[in-house]
N, C-alpha and C positions, 0 to 999 in steps of 0.2 A: 541192176534193176534195166528194164526197157523200159523209155517212153514213146509212144505213138504220136505225140507232135509236142513236147519238149517239158515243162515241169508246168503240172495241174497249177491250178491257184487253188487255195482254200475254200471250203465249202459255200461260204457265202462272199466270196468275190466276185461281182458282178449277180449277188443278189439270188441264185441259184436255190436255195433251198427256202427261201421266203418267195421266190417266183413256185415252186413247187407248191408250199403251202394253199397258196392263194388259187391257183390251178386247181386242185383236187375240191378244195372248197366250194370254187364256183360252179364245177362239172359236176358235182353230188345235188348244188342246188339248182342248176338247169336240167336235173332229168328229163324232165317235164315240156322242153321245149324242142321245135323242127330242127332251127340250126342253130350252130353255135359259132359266128364268125371269132375265132382269136387273135391277137395280136403278141401272144407273148411268142418265147423260145421252146420255152419245153414243152406248155399245153398241147402240140401235136406230137410228140412224142409221149404223150398219155393219150390221149386218145388213140393212137395206133395200139398202144399195150391193152388199153381196154376196148379194143375193136371196135370202137366206135365212127357209126356209119352219115350224124351228123355234123360236124367239123368242118369249118375250113378254117385254113391260117394264112394270113398274109406275110410275107416275108418282108420287114422293110432294112434289112441289112444285107450283104452279100453273100452273092451263093456258093465265095469258096469259103474254105474255113479257115476257122472253125464255127461262121456262124451257119454255112448253108449245111454243114454237114448232117444234120438232125433232119431238113428236110429232105433232103433225096435219099435219106433213109427213110423216111412214111410218106413219099409224095407217090407211093405205090397204092397206098390206101386212103389218106389223106387228103382233100382238096387244096392244093397252093397257090395260093396267089402273087403273081409279081404286079410292083407298083407300075411296071413302066416296058413297053417294047426291048428296048435297050437290056435294060434289068430281067427280062425272062429270056433274053438271049444269053446271058452269063450261066445259066440256072445248069448248061452241061449236061451230068445223070438225072439232074432233078425233075421229072415230068412235072409241069405248071399247067393248073385247070382252065385258071383264065387269067386276065390284065387287067388293072382295074386301077385307074389313074388314080391319085390322090393329089388333096392340093389345090391352088385357089384357082377360078378360071381368068385368066388376066383380062380379058375382054370386056368382064364385067367390073374392072377398075378403070378408069380414064387415067390416063398418063396425061402428068402434068406439064408446063412448059420449064421446069427447073427453076424456078422464082419459088421455092420453098425455102429458100437458106437453109437447108440442113437434109442430111442424110438418114436411111434409115433403113437397121437391120432386124427382121425378123426371121424368130428362127430356134434352135436350140443351143445351148448354152454350150459345145462339143467342137474342139479340135476339128471335123472332118464336117460341122457346118461354115467353120471358117469365121466367126465373129473378129479377129486380130487382122484377117485382113480386111476386112470391113471400116475395121480403126483405122487401120493404117491408109486406106485409102481415103476416109473424111482428111486423116491428119495432112496427107499429100494434097488435097484440095482445098485444105484451108476453112473446112467449113464444120459445123457442128454436126454430131450424129447423134441419133435416138437411137435406144438399143431394148428390144423388147423380146424376152428371149423364157424358155424355163430353164433351171438350173436343174440340170441333173447332178446329185450329189457325189462326191467324191467315195469309193469304197476302199476302208483299210485292211 
């Protein structure tokens, strides 16, 4: 038995079956729209396979395997958007149609003098976003921290 990238997770690890169901249902219900902006991992592969010309997809993950594999394959026919110029520069063999920055314009939020007496973490509860680091910094500084985050459920 050979494997191209290590052992494959089960069908529902990462929610792939659920994601595929939602993408197929959404695409069917959106047959009459001019443009679909897809933020899923499976949607661009579906769009590629169905030869849809009205799909634009934004990759919010790395362009390296496993995340970038599908985007590399479909980017000749599906417009792939990167979230920063650095992100686009890591795409290697993936054709990037555009860079569209997301997030908040920091200039629209005034920075205080630090007298708020707490730290704030706003982000996804994921190791890649560093809530553990934010907590460690707050503890080291001796100030309380407010955590506001979306929790990504564990998959089993």
